[in-house]
VOPAGU-2260 file (C-alpha; in pm, 1 decimal, decimal comma):
REM VOPAGU-2260
SITE   aa  ch    i         X         Y         Z
SITE  MET   A    0    1892,5    -236,6    -467,6
SITE  HIS   A    1    1744,5    -363,3    -763,9
SITE  ASP   A    2    1413,9    -346,1    -984,5
SITE  THR   A    3    1189,5    -620,1    -875,1
SITE  ARG   A    4     929,7    -549,2   -1092,8
SITE  PRO   A    5     814,4    -797,7   -1395,6
SITE  PRO   A    6     958,2    -674,2   -1727,7
SITE  HIS   A    7     607,8    -587,8   -1875,1
SITE  ALA   A    8     527,4    -365,2   -1601,4
SITE  THR   A    9     520,7     -13,1   -1724,8
SITE  TYR   A   10     402,5     144,2   -1327,7
SITE  GLU   A   11     628,4     326,3   -1129,5
SITE  SER   A   12     730,8     121,9    -801,6
SITE  ILE   A   13     617,6     221,6    -463,0
SITE  LEU   A   14     975,0     382,1    -405,6
SITE  ASP   A   15     955,0     611,8    -732,3
SITE  CYS   A   16     605,5     726,6    -649,6
SITE  PHE   A   17     670,1     804,7    -264,1
SITE  GLN   A   18    1009,9     987,3    -315,2
SITE  ASP   A   19     845,4    1348,7    -308,8
SITE  VAL   A   20     667,2    1303,3       0,0
SITE  PRO   A   21     867,9    1571,5     231,8
SITE  ASP   A   22    1024,5    1457,0     512,5
SITE  PRO   A   23     890,3    1641,0     863,8
SITE  ARG   A   24    1142,4    1497,5    1076,6
SITE  VAL   A   25    1465,0    1722,9    1215,3
SITE  LYS   A   26    1754,2    1542,8    1072,4
SITE  ARG   A   27    1944,2    1462,7    1385,2
SITE  THR   A   28    1644,9    1270,4    1476,6
SITE  GLN   A   29    1629,3    1029,9    1128,0
SITE  GLU   A   30    1724,1     694,0    1232,1
SITE  HIS   A   31    1539,4     526,9     974,0
SITE  LYS   A   32    1471,8     628,8     598,2
SITE  LEU   A   33    1144,8     792,7     531,2
SITE  ILE   A   34    1043,6     581,2     210,7
SITE  ASP   A   35    1133,2     256,1     431,0
SITE  ILE   A   36     875,0     410,3     729,2
SITE  LEU   A   37     599,0     516,2     443,8
SITE  VAL   A   38     667,8     173,6     240,2
SITE  ILE   A   39     595,3     -44,5     577,0
SITE  GLY   A   40     329,6     150,5     682,7
SITE  LEU   A   41     148,5     148,5     369,9
SITE  CYS   A   42     209,5    -205,3     296,6
SITE  SER   A   43      77,1    -320,4     645,1
SITE  MET   A   44    -226,7     -93,1     598,3
SITE  ILE   A   45    -334,1    -285,9     284,2
SITE  THR   A   46    -318,9    -594,0     449,4
SITE  VAL   A   47    -523,9    -515,4     713,3
SITE  GLY   A   48    -321,2    -341,4     944,3
SITE  LYS   A   49    -516,8    -104,9    1162,9
SITE  HIS   A   50    -269,4      26,8    1410,5
SITE  PHE   A   51      62,1     131,0    1440,1
SITE  THR   A   52     156,5    -146,2    1652,5
SITE  ASP   A   53      50,9    -359,2    1314,2
SITE  MET   A   54     300,9    -163,4    1121,8
SITE  GLU   A   55     596,1    -240,4    1344,7
SITE  THR   A   56     448,5    -640,9    1368,0
SITE  PHE   A   57     416,8    -632,1     974,3
SITE  GLY   A   58     758,4    -526,0     922,8
SITE  GLU   A   59     924,4    -738,4    1190,5
SITE  ALA   A   60     733,3   -1011,3    1013,9
SITE  LYS   A   61     816,4    -950,3     649,4
SITE  GLU   A   62    1182,2    -784,5     721,7
SITE  ALA   A   63    1342,5   -1082,1     476,4
SITE  TRP   A   64    1101,1    -929,5     194,3
SITE  LEU   A   65    1114,1    -592,2     251,9
SITE  ARG   A   66    1510,7    -600,0     246,0
SITE  THR   A   67    1474,4    -740,8    -115,0
SITE  PHE   A   68    1391,1    -333,5    -193,6
SITE  LEU   A   69    1422,6    -149,5      99,2
SITE  GLU   A   70    1779,9     -15,5     272,2
SITE  LEU   A   71    1647,4     -89,6     627,7
SITE  PRO   A   72    1962,7      56,6     765,0
SITE  ASN   A   73    1799,2      53,2    1124,7
SITE  GLY   A   74    1561,4    -241,8    1125,7
SITE  ILE   A   75    1207,7    -200,0    1133,5
SITE  PRO   A   76    1126,0     123,2    1314,9
SITE  THR   A   77     914,7      75,8    1643,6
SITE  HIS   A   78     496,6     151,8    1635,3
SITE  HIS   A   79     615,7     527,8    1834,1
SITE  THR   A   80     847,1     615,3    1528,0
SITE  PHE   A   81     527,8     487,0    1273,4
SITE  ASN   A   82     271,8     709,0    1472,1
SITE  ARG   A   83     492,4    1000,0    1507,8
SITE  LEU   A   84     593,4    1006,5    1128,5
SITE  PHE   A   85     248,6     955,9    1006,9
SITE  SER   A   86      91,9    1211,1    1225,5
SITE  ALA   A   87     342,4    1469,2    1103,3
SITE  ILE   A   88     316,0    1421,7     716,0
SITE  ASP   A   89     137,1    1610,3     478,0
SITE  PRO   A   90    -166,2    1403,0     437,9
SITE  GLU   A   91    -230,1    1587,8      60,1
SITE  CYS   A   92      74,7    1497,4     -36,8
SITE  PHE   A   93      47,3    1140,6      76,0
SITE  ALA   A   94    -257,5    1096,0     -85,7
SITE  ALA   A   95    -129,8    1219,2    -415,9
SITE  CYS   A   96     155,7     994,0    -397,1
SITE  PHE   A   97     -92,5     719,4    -307,1
SITE  VAL   A   98    -338,3     805,0    -606,6
SITE  LYS   A   99     -34,0     804,3    -870,2
SITE  TRP   A  100      96,3     471,7    -755,7
SITE  ALA   A  101    -222,2     284,8    -752,4
SITE  GLY   A  102    -324,3     423,0   -1068,8
SITE  GLY   A  103     -32,4     320,8   -1223,0
SITE  ILE   A  104    -131,5     -40,3   -1096,7
SITE  CYS   A  105    -474,3     -13,9   -1203,6
SITE  THR   A  106    -353,8      61,8   -1527,5
SITE  ALA   A  107    -102,4    -201,1   -1550,8
SITE  LEU   A  108    -358,7    -432,0   -1450,0
SITE  GLU   A  109    -597,9    -301,7   -1677,5
SITE  ASP   A  110    -944,0    -510,5   -1596,2
SITE  GLU   A  111    -764,7    -782,4   -1411,1
SITE  ILE   A  112   -1011,3    -797,7   -1107,1
SITE  VAL   A  113    -816,5    -852,2    -777,4
SITE  ALA   A  114    -992,4    -962,0    -489,3
SITE  ILE   A  115    -876,0    -791,9    -162,1
SITE  ASP   A  116   -1178,8    -883,2      56,4
SITE  GLY   A  117   -1161,7   -1228,6     193,1
SITE  LYS   A  118   -1481,0   -1278,1     271,4
SITE  ALA   A  119   -1570,2   -1233,9    -106,1
SITE  LEU   A  120   -1343,4   -1499,8    -219,9
SITE  ARG   A  121   -1473,7   -1750,2      69,4
SITE  ARG   A  122   -1834,8   -1674,4     -89,1
SITE  HIS   A  123   -1753,4   -1713,1    -448,0
SITE  GLY   A  124   -1941,7   -2048,6    -506,8
SITE  ASN   A  125   -2271,9   -1907,5    -455,4
SITE  PRO   A  126   -2354,8   -1689,8    -725,4
SITE  GLU   A  127   -2686,4   -1637,0    -666,6
SITE  LYS   A  128   -2612,0   -1555,3    -261,7
SITE  HIS   A  129   -2443,3   -1249,4    -360,9
SITE  ARG   A  130   -2544,7   -1092,1    -682,3
SITE  GLY   A  131   -2308,7    -778,3    -767,1
SITE  ARG   A  132   -2002,8    -987,8    -708,6
SITE  ASP   A  133   -1794,7   -1068,7    -987,7
SITE  ARG   A  134   -1735,8   -1480,7   -1004,7
SITE  ARG   A  135   -1374,8   -1423,3    -989,6
SITE  GLY   A  136   -1435,5   -1268,4    -627,4
SITE  GLY   A  137   -1427,0    -877,5    -651,0
SITE  SER   A  138   -1713,6    -627,7    -651,1
SITE  ARG   A  139   -1793,4    -430,1    -981,0
SITE  LEU   A  140   -1683,1    -121,5    -794,7
SITE  ARG   A  141   -1376,0      98,4    -852,4
SITE  ALA   A  142   -1227,2     381,2    -639,5
SITE  GLY   A  143   -1294,8     680,7    -762,5
SITE  PRO   A  144   -1202,2    1064,0    -675,3
SITE  GLU   A  145   -1129,0    1053,7    -287,8
SITE  GLY   A  146   -1209,4     717,6    -230,7
SITE  LYS   A  147   -1538,9     729,1    -329,7
SITE  PRO   A  148   -1679,8     398,8    -482,7
SITE  ARG   A  149   -1821,6     440,5    -801,5
SITE  LYS   A  150   -1990,0     186,0   -1034,7
SITE  ARG   A  151   -1766,4      34,5   -1317,7
SITE  PRO   A  152   -1866,5     117,1   -1666,7
């Protein structure tokens, strides 16, 4: 494995942030690495996945890219594996790891706006129609504690 972060990046990688999530699975049934399942599931959700089947589909579609930083010794987990694991992990620990990872990215990006809403990008040509949106497509909201949006300073 090699570090694929840009040289100027100061945030912890997704692998570093999620290594502290305890594995609730029985050792003899662990066909896939915990970090592989967590990262694929998280990437799927960020890219508009909604179900465990979407996680499996995402993993299959992006397997070559995922292999650049994940081991995937037994390939892509099935949707059943994603379901079992995400139903069993400690949600508070997972949330803390996510906040740590996302906070690091926000710090590294400083005041850059990253549009994750495709609809906002399509409408950015008419600022009068969509007041409250930044010219580059992002909203002026940031996630606050526990995912509650708050106004940007």
